[in-house]
Structure formats: C-alpha cells, structure tokens
C-alpha positions in Angstrom: 47.5 -14.4 28.6 48.4 -17.0 31.3 49.3 -20.6 30.4 46.0 -21.9 31.9 44.0 -19.3 29.8 45.8 -20.5 26.6 45.2 -24.2 27.5 41.5 -23.4 28.1 41.2 -21.7 24.7 42.9 -24.6 22.8 40.8 -27.2 24.6 37.7 -25.1 23.6 38.7 -25.4 20.0 38.5 -29.2 20.1 35.4 -29.4 22.2 33.2 -26.8 20.5 30.6 -27.9 17.9 31.2 -27.5 14.2 30.2 -23.8 14.5 32.6 -23.0 17.3 29.9 -22.9 20.0 29.9 -24.5 23.4 28.0 -24.7 26.7 29.4 -21.9 28.9 28.3 -23.1 32.3 31.5 -23.3 34.5 30.7 -26.8 35.7 30.3 -28.1 32.1 33.5 -26.3 30.9 35.5 -27.7 33.9 34.2 -31.3 33.4 34.9 -31.3 29.6 38.2 -29.3 29.6 39.7 -30.3 32.9 38.0 -33.5 34.0 40.9 -34.6 36.3 41.8 -31.2 37.7 39.9 -31.5 41.0 41.6 -28.5 42.6 40.2 -26.0 40.0 37.3 -24.0 41.3 34.3 -23.0 39.2 35.0 -19.4 40.0 38.4 -19.8 38.4 36.8 -21.2 35.3 34.5 -18.2 35.1 37.5 -15.8 35.4 39.3 -17.6 32.6 36.2 -17.3 30.3 35.9 -13.7 31.1 39.6 -13.1 30.2 39.2 -15.0 26.9 36.1 -12.8 26.1 38.0 -9.7 27.1 40.8 -10.3 24.6 38.4 -11.1 21.9 38.9 -14.9 21.5 35.4 -15.9 22.4 32.0 -14.2 22.8 29.8 -15.1 25.7 26.0 -14.8 25.6 22.8 -16.4 26.8 19.9 -18.1 25.1 16.7 -18.5 27.0 18.6 -17.6 30.1 21.3 -20.3 29.6 25.0 -19.3 29.1 26.9 -20.2 26.0 30.1 -19.1 24.2 31.4 -19.1 20.7 34.9 -18.8 19.3 35.3 -15.6 17.3 36.1 -15.9 13.5 35.5 -19.7 13.7 34.3 -19.8 10.1 37.5 -18.3 8.8 39.6 -21.2 10.1 37.3 -24.2 10.2 35.2 -25.8 7.5 31.5 -26.2 8.6 30.6 -29.8 8.2 27.0 -30.0 9.3 23.9 -27.9 8.7 22.6 -27.9 12.3 24.0 -26.3 15.4 24.5 -28.3 18.6 24.4 -25.1 20.6 22.7 -21.7 19.9 24.9 -19.2 18.1 25.4 -15.5 19.1 22.8 -14.5 16.4 20.2 -16.3 18.6 21.4 -14.8 21.8 19.1 -13.0 24.3 19.5 -9.3 23.7 21.6 -7.7 26.4 22.3 -11.0 28.0 26.1 -10.3 28.7 28.2 -7.2 28.2 30.2 -8.8 25.4 27.2 -9.0 23.2 24.9 -6.3 24.6 26.1 -3.6 22.1 26.0 -5.8 19.1 22.7 -7.3 20.1 21.3 -3.8 20.4 22.6 -3.0 17.0 21.0 -6.1 15.6 17.7 -5.2 17.3 17.8 -1.8 15.7 18.8 -3.3 12.3 16.0 -5.8 12.7 13.5 -3.0 13.5 14.8 -0.9 10.6 14.5 -3.9 8.2 11.0 -4.6 9.5 10.0 -1.0 9.0 11.5 -1.0 5.5 9.7 -4.1 4.6 6.4 -2.7 5.9 7.0 0.5 3.9 7.7 -1.5 0.8 4.6 -3.6 1.3 2.5 -0.5 2.0 3.8 1.2 -1.2 3.1 -1.9 -3.2 -0.5 -2.1 -1.9 -0.9 1.6 -2.7 0.3 1.1 -6.3 -2.1 -1.8 -6.8 -4.9 0.3 -5.4 -4.1 3.2 -7.7 -4.0 0.9 -10.7 -7.4 -0.6 -9.8 -8.9 2.9 -9.1 -7.6 4.3 -12.3 -9.1 1.5 -14.3 -12.4 2.3 -12.6 -12.1 6.0 -13.6 -11.1 5.1 -17.1 -14.0 2.8 -17.6 -16.4 5.5 -16.4 -15.0 8.4 -18.5 -16.6 8.6 -21.9 -13.8 10.1 -23.9 -10.9 7.6 -24.0 -8.0 9.5 -25.4 -4.4 10.0 -24.1 -4.5 7.2 -21.5 -0.8 7.9 -20.6 -1.5 11.6 -19.8 -4.6 10.7 -17.9 -2.7 8.2 -15.8 0.0 10.8 -15.0 -2.7 13.3 -13.9 -4.5 10.6 -11.9 -1.2 9.6 -10.1 -0.4 13.2 -9.4 -3.7 13.6 -7.6 -3.4 10.3 -5.8 -7.1 10.0 -4.9 -8.3 7.8 -2.2 -11.4 5.6 -2.6 -13.8 8.4 -1.3 -12.5 10.9 -3.9 -12.7 8.3 -6.6 -16.3 7.8 -5.9 -16.9 11.5 -6.1 -15.2 11.6 -9.5 -17.2 8.7 -10.9 -20.5 10.3 -9.6 -19.6 13.6 -11.2 -18.9 11.9 -14.5 -22.2 10.2 -14.3 -24.0 13.6 -14.0 -21.8 15.5 -16.5 -22.2 12.8 -19.1 -25.9 13.9 -19.4 -25.1 17.6 -19.5 -25.8 19.7 -22.5 -22.1 20.4 -23.1 -21.1 16.7 -23.1 -24.1 15.6 -25.3 -23.8 18.5 -27.8 -22.6 17.6 -31.3 -22.0 13.9 -30.5 -19.9 14.7 -27.4 -17.1 16.6 -29.2 -16.9 19.1 -26.4 -16.2 16.5 -23.7 -12.7 17.5 -22.3 -9.8 15.0 -22.5 -9.6 12.9 -19.3 -6.2 14.4 -18.4 -7.6 17.9 -18.8 -10.6 17.0 -16.7 -8.4 15.6 -13.9 -5.9 18.4 -13.9 -8.7 20.9 -13.7 -10.4 19.1 -10.9 -13.6 19.2 -13.0 -15.4 16.8 -10.7 -15.9 20.0 -8.6 -17.8 21.8 -11.4 -21.3 22.9 -10.7 -23.6 22.0 -13.5 -25.9 24.7 -15.0 -29.5 23.8 -14.7 -30.8 22.0 -17.8 -32.8 24.2 -20.2 -36.4 23.2 -20.4 -37.8 22.6 -23.8 -40.4 25.1 -25.1 -43.7 23.3 -25.4 -46.2 24.9 -27.8 -49.7 25.4 -26.3 -51.3 23.4 -29.1 -50.4 21.1 -31.9 -53.3 21.8 -34.3 -56.2 24.2 -34.6 -58.6 22.2 -32.5 -56.2 22.2 -29.6 -56.0 25.9 -29.2 -57.1 27.4 -25.9 -59.6 30.2 -26.5 -60.5 30.8 -22.9 -60.7 34.4 -22.0 -61.4 35.5 -25.6 -64.4 37.8 -26.1 -67.6 35.8 -26.9 -68.5 38.1 -29.8 -65.1 37.7 -31.4 -65.3 33.9 -30.9 -68.8 33.9 -32.7 -67.3 35.8 -35.6 -64.4 33.5 -35.9 -66.6 30.5 -35.9 -68.8 32.0 -38.6 -65.8 32.8 -40.7 -64.6 29.2 -40.2 -67.9 27.7 -41.3 -68.0 29.9 -44.5 -64.4 28.9 -45.3 -65.2 25.2 -44.9 -68.4 25.5 -47.0 -66.6 27.2 -49.8 -63.9 24.6 -49.7 -66.5 21.8 -49.9 -68.3 23.6 -52.8 -65.2 23.9 -54.8 -64.4 20.3 -54.3 -67.8 19.2 -55.5 -67.6 21.4 -58.6 
C-alpha cells in the first residue's frame, strides 16, 4: 500500500461511525479526510477506496443507490457504544450493488430465501398437525367404540386423511352404526377403531337390511279367507258356531 492509501485508511478509522461505516461518496471522503488538500482529485479518492477494498480493509456497497463503506472486522477492535447506526451497514446493502459485496449479497439472498422457505415449511407442518388433531377428535367423537385411542391415532396419522376423506369416514360411521352387525348383541361386534381405520372400512358396502317377517294376521278375526271355497267357509262357520255354543253351555252349567 502507498502512504496516501495508509493515511486514508487511518483517517477513516477516526471518521467512521461507531459501527465502522462511512459515506463513500468521493466528495464527502475528500472533504472529511483531506479538507485542505485542494490538489487531490475525486478520481484519485475513488482509486484509493478501490485499493482499500481490494486488500480487504474496507467493504464498499450501496444502499438505495447511495454509496457507503464499512471497515472490515470493526467489531473485533472497537467497542460499540450506541445502538443506532449513523450509516447503513453492509447487511442493509442493495444486492449486487458493488463487486465487493455482490457475492456475499447473493449468498445472503439465497440464505434469506432458504430461511423463508424453511419457516414456511415449518408453519405449514404445524398447521397440518393442528388440522390432523382436530380431525382425529371429530373421528373419535363419531366412532361408537372408544378403545385403544393411541392405536387409533397412529392408524389415523398413517392415513393422513384430508377434510373430504374425513367427511366420508364420518358418513360411513353414521350408516354402519345402524347396521345389523354393529347393533347385534349390544354392539360387541363393532371393530376397534384402529382395525376399522387400517382396514379402510369406510369403503365397505353394507348388506341390505333384512325385512322383518310380518304375520298376515294377529288373531282369528284378522285372517284373510279370500279365495277359499264358499262351501268350506260355510262349514267352518258352522263348526265355529257349534264350538262357541258348547262353550257357552258348559259355562252356564
């Protein structure tokens, strides 16, 4: 490094803010570091700053299109006294603003995108878990045989049903709960919920319900004698009258 480059660097150390940052406009640098050096050209100031950046003493960048610089490893040698920056830091630099920070800015951008994606994935997984918990509670409430909740939850999580499938499950339970198998002997043949889930039993096709046999009559007077021969009917009526008369006589005696 040339003497003028070393002088520029040391003067930057005493003019930078408490975080080692400074306005990098050539005119500002010249007026603050070399106020009485009228012969120094702004182009010379720019070359000196380029050299300091090249050897790694400073980093140059822009913020909202304005140039700034910051002394490298400033925090290792200076104690930070205030909580606010006077100038923007490299972390706030416009991405790709200058070659010295373009690569690192790109890395930060990628890291930021990666972090955002990770955060989104975490939030998405958290929402899914909450939804699964809510949906399992709905299934558990609908299922009539509440045994082995842990096994049922494992089977439920393995299936990972969406809301539409959950509605199918609940609807199937509502139909099966009225089936002959599930109502027989106090419901002892209702499968365990884990078994029901693992077997995808919501897809079962229910057998048609057996119709109850209804007797054509409940007592003698309700019998249907249509189609019976009239002569036979007359004989039956006569026998019935004789039977009733005999019964009445015996009661009177």
